[in-house]
Each structure stands twice: as structure tokens, then as C-alpha cells.
N, C-alpha and C positions, 0 to 999 in steps of 0.2 A: 248717291249711287256708288256701290262698292267697285273695286277693281275687277273682281270676278264678273259682275254683271256687265260692266262696260266692255270688257274684252269679249265676253260671250256675244254681246250685241254686235260688236264689230265683225266677228267671225260670221255670225248669222247673217248680217246684212250683206257681207261680201259674197257669201254662197248664194243667197237669193238673187242678188244682182246678176251674177253669172247665169243662173238658171233662167232668169227673166229675159236676158239679152241673147242667150245662145241656146236655141231650142234643141239642137242636135246632141248637145253634151249634157243635157239636164240630168239624166240618170247617173252619169258618171260624176257630175258635180255634187249631186246629193250624197252619193256613196263616199266621195272624197271628204265632204263636210262632216259626214257621220264619223268617218275614221279619225278626222282631226279632233273631234270632241272626245272620242274614246281614248285616243292617245293622251290628250291633255288630262282627262279625268283619271286615267290609270296611273299616270306618273306624278300626279299631285302638283302640276305646274301652276295651277291657280289655287289660291287660298280657299279652303273650305269646299272645293269642288271635286267630288269623286263620282266618276262615271265609267264603270268598267264594261267589258264586253258583255258580261252577264246582264248588266243594267240596260245596255243597248238592245239586247235581244228581248228583254222584258218590255221594252217600249214599243216594239213592233206589234201591231195589231194583226196577228195571224188569221183572225176571223175574216178580216177584210181581204187579206192576201189570198186565202183559200177560196173565198167567194168569187174573187176576180178570176183566178185560174180555172176554177170549175166552170164558171159561166162562159168564159172564153172558149173552152173546149166544147161545151154543149151548143153554143152559138155557131161554132164552125160547122157542126153537123146540120144545124138549122139552115145555114146559108146554102150548103150543098144540096139540101132537099128541094130547093127551089121555092120554098114558101115565102121568103122575103120578096122575090121577084113577083110572085103572084099578088102579094099585098100591095106592091107598087103598082101593078096593073089595075087593081081594083081602085086604088086611090086616084090614079089618073082618070079612070072612067067616071069618077064621082065629082071631080073638080073642073070648073070651067076654064081656069087659067092658072098660070104659074104661081102668082102671089097667093091664090086661094090654096093651092097644093102645098106650098111651104107652110102656111098657117095650119093646115090640116095635119101635116107631118109633125109640127111642133106640139099641137094639142094631143095627137096620138101618142107621141113620146111621153108627154106629161101624164096622160091617163095611165099608161103602163107603169110609169115611174112611181105612181102613188102606191103601187103594190109590189114593185120589184126594185131592188137596189138601183140607184140612178146610173151607176156604171154599167150594170148588167143591161139596163134599158138602152143605153147608148150602143152597147155591143149588139143588141137585138135589132134596133131600129136602123143602125148604120147601113147594113146591107140593103134595107128597103130604100133608104134615101139614095144610096149610091146607084142602085138599079134604076130608080126613078130619074135621077139626073142624067144618067147615061142615055136613057130613052129620049129625054127631052133635049139632049145636047147642051147642057149647062154645067157650069162648075159646081161641084158639091160642097165647096168650102162654106159659103154662107148658110145653106140649109143645114149643114152639119153643126155649125155653131149655134143656130137657133134650136136645133134638137137638143144639143148639150145643155144650154142654159135653161131650156124649158124642163128637161128631165131633172136638172139640179133643183129647180124651184119646186116642182111637184113632189120631190123626194121627201119633203118635210110634212106631207099631208097625212101620212099614216105611220104606224110604228115600223112597218116592214119596208117603207119606201126608201130609206137611206140609213146609213150607219149612224149618222148624227141623231136620228130619231131613236135608234136602239140605245145609244148612249144616254139620251134624255130620259127614256123610259126607265132605265136603271137608276138614274140619279133622283128622279121625281116620283118613282113608284107608279108609273102609268102602265095600263094594259092597252090592248088594241082599241077597245071602245072609247077610251078616254081621249083619243085623238079626234073623236067626233063630238062627244059631249063630255065635258069634264066639270064635275061638281055643279051640274045644272047650267053650265055656261057653254057657249059654242067653243069647240076645240080647234086645234090647228088646221084640221082638214078644211074648214070653211074659210079660214083666213088665207090659206094657200090657194084655194080655188078662186077667191076674189083676186088675188095677185095673178093667177093664171089667165083670168079674163082680161085683166089690164095688159098683161104680157102679150096675149094674142093680138090685141089692138095695136100694140107697139110693133109687133112683127109685120102686121098688115100695112102699117104706115111706112115702115122701112122698105117694103117691097111693093109699094103702091104703084110704081111704074112698070112692074113686071106683069104685063097684061097678055103676054103671048099665050095663045090657047094650047092646051095639052090634049093629045089624042092617043088613045090606046087601040091598036089595030087587032091584037090578039092577046090572049092571056096565057101566061106560063103554066105548064103542067107540073104539078108537084109529084116528084118521084117517090117520096117517102114521108109519111105523116108522123112517123115515130119521133123524130127530134122535136116536132111541135108539141107532141104529147108530153115529152120529157120536160120541156120548158114550162108547160102549164102545171105539171106535177111539182116542179121546183117552186113555182110561185105559191101554190096551195100549201105546200109543206112549210114554206117560210112564214106564211100567215098562221098556220096551225101552231107552229112552235113558238110564235110570239106570245101565246097565252100561258106558256110555261115559264115560271120565274127563273132568274139566275140564282145562284147559291146564296148571295148576300140578301136577296129579297124574299127567299123562300121561308116558309114557316118551319119550325123544328120538326124533323122527320118527314117533311113533304118532299115530293119529287122536284128536282131542279135540273136545268139544262147546263151543259158545259159552255164555257166562254166562246168556244169556236163552233157552236151548234150550227149557225147559218152557213159557215164555211164548209162544214162536213156535209150538209145537205146538198150544196152546190156541187161539191166534188163527187158525192155519191151518184147523183144523176148523170154527171159527166161520164163516170166510169161505166154506168149502165149503158149509156149510149155508145161508148167506145167498144165494149165487149159485144154489144148487139151488132154493131157494124162489122166487127171482125168475124163474127159467126156467119153473118150474111155473105160476106165476101170471101170467107175462108182464107184470110190473109192477115199478116201482121202489119201490112203497109198502112192500114188505117191509123195505127198508133203513131207512126212517124208523121203522118199527115196532120194529125191533131196537134202534135207537139209543135209543129211549125206555125200553127195558127195562134198559139199562146204568146202574147206580147210580153216577153220576159223583161224587156227594158222598162215598160210601164210598172211592172211589179217591183223591179229594182228601184225605180224612182220613188215609189210610195214607201218602200221599206226604209230607204234613206231618209225620207222626210219624217217618218215616225221617230227614227233615232235622233234626228236633229232637234225636233220639238221636245222630245224627252230630255235632251241635254239642256236646252234653253230653260225648260221648266225647273230642272234640277239646280241650275245656276241662280234661280230666283227671279228671272225676267218676268214670267207670267204673273207671279205673286205680286211683284212690284206694280204691274199694271192694275191688278185688282184692288190693291190698297189705295193706289192713286185715285182710281175712279170713286172709291168709297169716300175718300176725304173731300174730293171736289164736289160731291153731291150732297153735302150737308147743308141744312137750312130748312126754311119753311117749305120750299118746293123740292126737297131732297130726293124723294122717290122718283118724281118725274125727271129730274136732272140725271139721276143715276140710270134710270131706264133709257133715257135718250142717249147718254154717253155709251152705255153698254151696247145698244144696237149699232150705233154708227162707228164706234171703235172696233166692234166685231166685223163690220163691213170692211173697214180699212185693212185690218190685219188678215182677214180671210181672203182678201184680194191677192195676198202674197204667200200666205201660209195655207197649206192644205187644210180644209175645214174639219176633217175628221180628227187629227191629233189636236188641233186648236180647241175644238169643242170638248174633247176628252179632258184637256188641261183646264179649261175655263169653268166647267160645270162645278167642281168643288170650290172654285174661287167665288162663283156666284152665290153659293150657299153661305160663304163667309161674309160677303157684302150684305146679303139680306139679314144675317144675324147682327152684324155691326150696326146697321141702320135701326133695327128694332130694339136692341139692347142698349147700345151706346147713346143713340140719338132719340130713342123713345118714339120712333116713327112707326106707323102701321104699314107693314110691307107684306104683300102677298108674294111669296117666293116664286110662284109660277109665272107671275108677271115678268120677273127677271129671267127665269128659265126660258120662257117662250121668246122673250126679247133677244136672248142670246142665240137661240136657234134661228130666229128670223135674220139677224145680222150675219151670223156665221155661215148659214146655209146659202142664203141668197147673195151675200156679199162675195162668196167664192166665185160668182159669175163674172166679176169685173175683169179678171185676168186669166190667161191660159193655164196658170199653175195654181189657181185659187181653189180648185175643186177636182176631185178624182175623175169626175165625168168629163171635165174639160181636157184633162190629160189623156184620157182614153180616146176622146173624139179626135184630138190632134194626132194621136198615135196612129189611128186608123187612116186619117188623111195622109199622113206621112208614108204609110205603107202603100198607098195608092199613087204616090208621086206628087202630092200637093204640099208645098211648103207654106205654112201659115205663120206670118210674123205676128208679134204681140199686138202691134197697132191694128193689123187686119182683124184680129179677134175682137179687140176692144171697140172697134168701129160699130160692131153689131151688139156687143154685150153690155156696154155701159148704159145706154138709154133703157134697155130692157131691165137691167138690174136696179137702177135708181127708181124707176116707176114701181117695180114689184116690191122693193123694200119699203118705200113710202106707204104703199097700200097696207102691207103687213104691220108696219110700225104704228099706224093710226088705229087699225082695227084691234090689235092686241091691247093697246092702251084703253080703248073704249070698252073692251070686254073685261079686262083684269085690273086696270088701273083706276077706273072710275067706280066708286062705291055707290 
């Protein structure tokens, strides 16, 4: 291990230790860590490590940032319309007790997250959960955690469900239908749904003693259905654009979409909603009201994380992990060993590293691993086995800790704005069992589908 890699790991570990221990300063710790790497990379303090401000900006996934910002704005209008409260009332009327309601909320979030980015799902379902918990007189912390981990799980079900799925589709050349049936085999959708059923059983088990009945005396009236329509149009547009390839996957002369296509869609419908409200109210106050609802600290945290992971990748840390996994997996059972290590190493790292930049970094590493095993060791390797294994570990593993997935960060940010402080151990109390059961389910099914000839 070189000096550059060692020092980068120390800085990286220190930053993440601070973020893991101190929730309130996570955004500032991430930005500080990003600045440290930029300063070191710009001054040449570490041998062979160059990382300028331009490199840092290139590492930020502005598609994700724009998606978050745009969805936050549209969701603020959605909340004010009263639709979340109405959905909460309907949920209460359909469930006999509190435990069933929490399971229903989790499944509802998961269903939406299969077609909407999981962070956007949390932003949409959070007001429903908050309204429900307020009516029932219970703390929203546990239900919000269940919603977060459930949406993060289901985000891998379709191409438009999560940014990691978008990254996978670009690397493996997948379209929307491949997530259902890929090369005549069951796709990730069915793997994820099996994990969702196991996850629902886990949630029911964790809340098995919450048998208090829930009662809905009256239903909230929706003042404006426009924001709901805008959210639906956002979802449909994200699905439609998923069939348009990115530039690197497009045929010569064919139409392709920009890298920030999803982000532009979310921002567009947000602006439509904003101008619509300003015209209805004939006031600019709506603009400032929406700005207040955008969680800039969460956006700052994610931007900092992107820069940090970009720096760690530039330093050679991620490549070192990939080559180590490849070497350890050689032998008669090499493919199975590599697959197993890839899944569970991804679970471990995604517990502490946001799974979006981690997946973006590891996808090319996975391609190298598959090539090495096939060419160097002469093994028969189906690359999609490793691709899907990575997504299983990275996406679901992010549920282990509060900072392992963007959806978790968003959920805790919402709870923080409501005055609820969630410690890491409180989050993990509900997340660990759910995550382990879901990952084991996906791990077994992916091997049975892609690993067994």
C-alpha cells in the first residue's frame, strides 16, 4: 500500500467517523473533507495525487443534486395541497392496528420507489407518515426509518427507481424492460420484490407488539390537485426518458439524452408548479416559501460526499479494493468467491459511503474483475452476475447506517426539521435486521439466476 493510499484512507476514515458520530455537523464535515482533498490534490502534497477544484466539480453528480432540489420543491406544493394528509386518512381507515399501518406505509413507499428515485419517494411519503403519526399520537422516528430502508430497497427494482440503477443501466447497457426480464432470465425487479416481502415480514416482526387500533374520524379535503398531477407527470417523464440512451450508449447519429436529463425533468416540473402557484396567488411569496422547503444542508452533504469519493478513487483506494477482491477469488470456486466478496464487501462499504458515488466508482472495477477472471484465470464469468451482485450489496447495504444511502440522509433531515433527533444506534436498531434479511434474499436469488448454469 502506497503512502498516498494510506494517508487518503486515514483522512477518509476520520471524516466518516465524524459524520457517523455527529449528525448535526455532517454536511459541514463532508464539505471540510472535500476541501482537504482538493487542497492536498492541488498543492501536490501527496506523491502522484492530483485533484483540483475542476476535478472535484466533475465528481459531483449534478443530475442527483438537481433531482433532489426539484423534487423537494414539487413535494412542498404536494404537502400544502393536503394530499398527503388525505392519503394518511385513507391508510388509517384501511388498517386495523398500528403495526399493520407501519407495514402498509413501508410497502407503499417501496411500491412508489420502484418507479421514482428513492430520495424523492421519501420526500413524498414523509408527509403522509408524519400526518399519520400525528393523528395516532406516536413518534414518527421508527415509521420514517422503515419507510427510508424500504424505499432504498425497492429503488433497485427498475431503471428509474434509483440513481444506482441508472448507473447500472449505463454500464451494462440495460433498458427499462431488462430490469424485468434480461436475456430470458428474471431481472432485478423480481429479486427486489422477493426481498421486499421478506422486509415486510421483518417490519411486522419488529412492531408485533404495536397492536393499538387506529381510527379515522374524518378525511382531509384536498385544496389543489395540481401538485399531485405534477408529481405523476414527473414519474411518467422519468420512465419515458429511461428509454432514451446516454451519449456513450447511443448509435452514431441517434438521439441521446444529456447526463442531467432526470434532474432537468424534476426541476422543470418544480418550476411549473412554482409559476402556477404564483399566478394563482398573484404573489411572489410562493417563491420564498418553496426555497425554505428545500433542504440545502442535505444537498451540501451529498455534494461533499461525491467530491470525497472522487478523491479516494483518484488516490487508488477503490482500485486497490477491486484488485484485492480479484486476487482473493482465484481458484476452482473463484466466481462464487468473488461474487460473495463483492456483495458483502459492498454491503460493508455502503454502510459508510453513500451508495451513489460508491456504485459509480465500483462499476468499472467490476468490469475489470470479470475480465481478469475470464482472461487470466480462464473462468467462465457472466458479467451481469457481478453487476447485479454489486447493486444488491451497494443499494441494500446502504440501509445499515444513517449515512449509507441518500434516502436515509433525507429521512433523518426531515425528522430533524420536525424536532426529532435520531442517533446512529436508534437508526440501526431498526435497519440492521431488515438489511441483513433483504441482502441474503437478493444474494441467494441472484446467484441462482445468474451464477448457476
